[in-house]
Structure formats: structure tokens, C-alpha cells
C-alpha positions in Angstrom: 199.8 12.0 102.3 202.7 12.6 103.8 205.8 10.0 103.8 208.2 12.0 106.1 208.6 13.5 109.4 209.7 16.9 107.9 206.4 16.8 106.1 204.1 16.0 108.5 205.0 18.7 110.3 205.4 21.4 107.6 201.4 20.5 106.8 200.7 21.0 110.8 202.7 24.7 110.5 200.6 25.5 107.3 197.3 24.3 108.1 197.9 26.5 111.6 199.4 29.8 109.4 196.2 29.1 107.0 193.8 29.7 109.6 195.4 32.5 111.9 196.0 34.1 108.2 192.4 33.3 106.7 191.4 34.7 110.5 192.8 38.5 109.7 191.6 38.2 106.4 188.0 37.5 107.6 188.3 39.9 110.5 189.0 42.7 108.3 187.0 42.2 105.5 184.2 42.4 108.2 185.7 46.1 108.9 186.1 47.3 105.4 182.5 46.4 105.0 181.1 47.8 108.0 182.6 50.8 106.9 181.3 50.4 103.8 177.9 50.6 105.1 178.5 53.4 107.8 176.7 56.1 106.2 177.8 59.2 108.8 181.1 60.6 107.3 182.3 61.6 111.2 181.9 57.7 112.3 183.2 56.4 109.0 186.5 58.7 109.5 187.1 57.9 112.9 187.3 54.3 112.4 189.3 54.7 108.5 192.5 54.7 110.1 191.9 51.6 112.4 191.2 50.0 109.2 194.0 50.9 107.4 195.9 49.3 110.3 194.5 45.9 109.2 194.9 46.4 105.9 198.8 47.4 106.3 199.1 44.3 109.4 197.7 42.1 106.0 200.7 42.5 104.0 202.8 42.8 106.5 202.0 39.4 107.6 201.8 38.3 103.7 198.3 37.7 103.4 197.5 39.7 101.0 200.1 42.0 98.4 200.8 45.6 98.6 199.2 46.8 95.7 195.8 45.1 97.0 196.2 46.9 100.2 196.6 50.4 98.2 193.3 49.5 96.4 191.5 49.0 99.3 192.6 52.4 101.0 192.2 55.1 97.9 188.5 53.2 97.6 187.6 53.9 101.5 188.9 56.9 101.1 187.3 57.9 98.1 183.8 56.6 99.7 184.6 58.7 102.8 185.1 61.9 100.9 181.7 61.6 99.2 180.3 61.3 101.8 178.3 64.3 103.7 
């Protein structure tokens, strides 16, 4: 357990940030899952920019690595292009 005031503050901050990051990561994962479950190409093409923006925001706030984001966006693009 924390023995100093600064360590207690650090615990509070990291918990608050963890919950914040968890919320955005889970929301993005749900959006990716919804896009991958779409069978209509028009709907998928329309939703893609919003999901890409969510992924980019995760990179910007440091939740995921930029290479992982690139892999996710590439996989989604491949999936959308395969739809007919």
C-alpha cells in the first residue's frame, strides 16, 4: 500500500486513467466487432471512417500502439473490400 501522499495520488490518478482507457478501448472494440458483423458493403463503407477515427484516438491517447492500429485498420479495409 502507498506510504506517501504522492504515491496515494498516483494510485488515484492511475485508477482514473485505467477506467478512462478501458472505456474507450471497449467502445472501440465493440465498434470494430459491429463493423466486422456487417454484411452490407454500403453500410460498412459508411461506418469505416468513424471506426478508423476511434482507433486513431486510441493511438493518440496511448492506449494502443500505432502499429496495432495500422493492422486493425488494414484488416477492416480488407474485410470491407471483400464484401459484395
